[in-house]
N, C-alpha and C positions, 0 to 999 in steps of 0.2 A: 505493498499498499503507500502512494506517494505521502511527501508532508501535505500536500494541499487537501488529499483524498483524507488526511488524518484531520485535517484542521478544520475542512469544512462542515462536516456532524458535529465538532463542538461549537461552533457560530451558531448554530440551529439549534443546539440542546441551550446555550444562553439566550435564544431568541426566544426558546419555546417558556425557558424560565422566569422571565422579565412579564412575557406578558401574563403568564400564571398568577404572579406578583401582582400586577396590575387590575386580575379579575377578582384574586382573589380579595384585594383593596379593596370592591365596589361593596365586600359582605353591610359592614359594619354600618354601612353610610345611609343605605336601602331596607336595611332589617331595622333598624333605627325605629323608623316609624309605626313599622309593626309593634315595635316592642311599645313603644308611647301608645298606641293605640287599645293596648290590652292584653298583646299576644305574650306564652308565657316563652322565654328562649329555649325549653326543649321543644316544645313545639312547633316554632321557628324553623328550628335547625333540622328536624323529624320532616316536614315538609320538603325545606329546602331540599336533604338530601332523593330525598326519593321521588321528589318532580325534577332535580337534575339526570336520574336515572332514567327516566322517562325523557328526558330531551335527549339525550345520550343514544336512547335505543335502537331508534332504525341506524345510526351511525355504528351502532356494536354489531346490528346485524351482516351488514353490509359490510364491516371489517372480516368479520367471521366466515362469512359464507359458507356455511356449514362445517364449519370444522370445528366444532363441538368438543372433539380432544385434546385441542389446546388448550380451552378452560379448566377440564378434568386434567390438565398435565401443571397446569397452574393453579390449583384448586388450594396451595397450600400460600400461595400470595393473594389470591382474593381472600382467602378467608383471616389474612394478617391486614391486606385493606380494609375490608369491610368493619371485624371485629374491634381491630386496634387502632388503625391510622384514622379513621370516621366515628363509630361508635363510643368504644372508650376514649378515645382522646375528647371528642365534645362533649359526653358525659361528665370527665374528670372537671373539664373547664369551666361546665357549667355550673357544677358542684363548689369548686372554687370559687366563683365570684358571688358565690350565696354565701361566702364567708369572709371574704378580703374583699378590699377593691380592684376593681376591673385592669385601673395599669399594674398594678402589684403581679394581677395574675398572668397578666401580658408578658412581663418583664420576664418573670421565669419560663413562660411557656416556650418563649422564644430563644433560650438558652440552650434550646435543639443542637444548633451544627455547635456549640461549645462540647453538648454531650456527646456526640460523634466523635470529635477531636479527641475526648478524653478516652472514652471505650478505645479507640484504636490504640491509643499509648499504653494501655492498660494489655491489649490484646497481643498486640505485637512486641510488645515489650522496647518500642524505639521510641525514643523523645522525637516529636515531631519538628520539624523545620521549623527554623527560625521566625519565618516567614507565613506558617501558617498560626504561630502563636501572635507574631505582629497582626495577623489580618486577625483571630480572635481578641486580640483585645480592643483593636480599635471597631470593629462592629459592637460588639458587649457594649463598649461606652457609649456608640451615634445608637445604639437600641435604647438606652438611660436617657439622652436628650430627647429623641424623639420621643420615646411613652410618656418623661417625664420624672425628672430628680424627683419627685415627690412619690412616686413608687416603692422607693428605698424607704420603708419604714418596718416599728415593729407591727406585726400584722398576727392573727391567728394562727398556730401552731396546722394545724390541721388543713385549713385554707391553701397554708403554702405548700405542702404535703400532694394536695389534689393540686395544686399548680404545679408544680414537679412532676408529679404521674400524669398530666396533661404533656409536658415535655416531653416527655420519655415515647407517648405515642405520635408526636409529631415526630421525632427522631427516626420513629420505627416506619414511619409516613416513607421518609426520603429514601430510608434502605430498602423496604420493598418495593417504591417503586425504580429503583435503582440493580435490581435486580436481574440478570438473564431472563429476555422474553419468554424464548422456550417457547416462540413462534405464536403466541398471546400480543395480540396489538395492544398498546398501552389505552386507547379509548376502550378496548372491552376491559381490561383489567379498571379503568376507571367506572364505566358503567354498572359492571357487576358491584365491584366497593361499595360506590353507592347504594346500589338495592340491597346488599346486605346490612351495610350500618343503619340503612333509613329504616328498613326493618326489625334492627336490633334493638334500635333508641327507641321504636313504636312498642315496642314489648315492655321495655324498661318503664315504657311512659303508664303502657296498664298497670303495672304493679303499684304505681303510687308512689313511687319512689322518685319521678321527676313531674313537676307538674304540667298537663298537657293543655293547654289554655288558647283558643284563637276565637277571635271577633271579626265579624262582616264588615262591613260599609266601606266609607271613603277614609282614606287616612294625611295626614297632612306630608306632603311633600315639594320641596323646590317652590316655599314659598304659597301653597295653594295644594289642593286637594286630588287626590286620586283612588280609583279605585282600591283595594287592598291589594288583587292579584299584580297591579302592576310592579308595586317595588319585590313583590315574591318574585316573579318572573324576571326581573335582573339580575334576583342574587342567582336563581335556578340556573339558570342561563349562561351568565357570565362568571359571579362567584360562585358558581359550584359547577357544570359541566365543562364547561370551559377551560377554568381555574385547574381543576384535579386530570381532564383530559393532558392537556397541556405541561402541569406538574410534572405526571408521568414518563412522558416523552420525554423533558427535559433531563429529568434525573438517569432515565437510562444513557441516555448520551455524555453526561458529566460525571456523573458515580454522585452518591450520595453528600459526600462533604463540601461540595461547590454547587452543589443543587441546595443545600440548606440553606449557606450565605447569602446564598442569593434570593430564596424565600425570604431573605429578611426583608427586602424591600414591601415585603405586602405592609410592614409598619409604616414605610413612607407614604407609601400610593393611597393608604387608608388613611392619613394624616391629610392628603389632596383633598380625598375626595369628600371628606368631610369640614374639608376649606369649602369644598365647589359646592356639593348637596347642601348641606347642612349651615352653613354660613359660621361653622368655627373657626376659631383664629388660629391662625398658622405663627408661629413663634420663631423667630430668631434661632433659639437653641435649638427648634427642633429642624430647620432648616441645615443649621449645623449637625444635626445629628446623623439625618440623611447623606452630607456628606462626607462624613466618617464610616460609616455603613457602609459607601462607594468605594472609601478607598480601603476600607478592610475585605472585601471582596474582591478589589483587583489585587492586592497580597498573595490572595489563595492561590496557589499552585494548583492546576488542574490534574484529576487522577488518571491515571494508566489504571484501564481498566481490563485489555487484553495485551497480553506481553508478551512476545513470539518466545520460543523455548526449543530446547530439544528435545527428542526423547527424553533422552538421560537424566536432563534436569528438570528439577521443580522451580518454577516462579517464587523469590521471596518477597513478601510484602512488602508494598512502599510505607516506611514511618509516616504514624498518624492520616494512615487511610484504613476506611471502614471495609473490608475484606466485603466483596457484592457476589462473587464468585460461589458457585455448590447451585 
């Protein structure tokens, strides 16, 4: 494979991850009108996941073209995506924000890239490259500024533990997304994972652990009123279907580490959409934080997911990289 052929997929992967971050960033701004109208967070995310899976269904069927065996071969990835990356992560996050401030929960959840770096350090017993450590420090510092320094405060220990559980689930999302496709198109993993995750969240809601409450009628949005299904549609199509499909496609090209750092851009775009849609202020510290996140991402070297080896030689894991083969 030529150098140009190797670079092109990485550029495509970066573009896919940026589109995923932009799409995920719409979620907060367009879900908030539903929450203010009386929807419970659990109901909003459950309907979001199920609707997103329905939106992707025609594309999934076209991508598979009857190759159901690919879905079966990837059953563990589908289970990991649906039950852990979607259902568990969302459950842990919403349980966390019921006990601690949203900004604190977000700050902890988005430590997922740092968890991947630490996990690689422990499992490979190799210290990450200096550029990986530098990128981690810059990105986490930028994250604090974007979310708000006030997020760093003494809070409920159980809430912190739940937010940390959400961070683990978020890290699992990037690892599962970056694993070899084994014939399963990224959009099929996204659609099946969202369907499974939405059904799991719905079952949890039926137990009463998470309150499920929906409200019909109009909601306030962009300084006017709109039917409730308008913001939900934006979130289902952009913030869910497109976001997960492109995120998985990007992660499969870039590897879990770089993809997870690019995923931090979601926080930046979420602040921008909150400014544009909800009229929330965008401060100088948030802009500075966004610049630090970009600097941190730029410092992170890309992973090598495929290393040519001879018949008698096994590739050594790259320090600071979460192994994704297997």
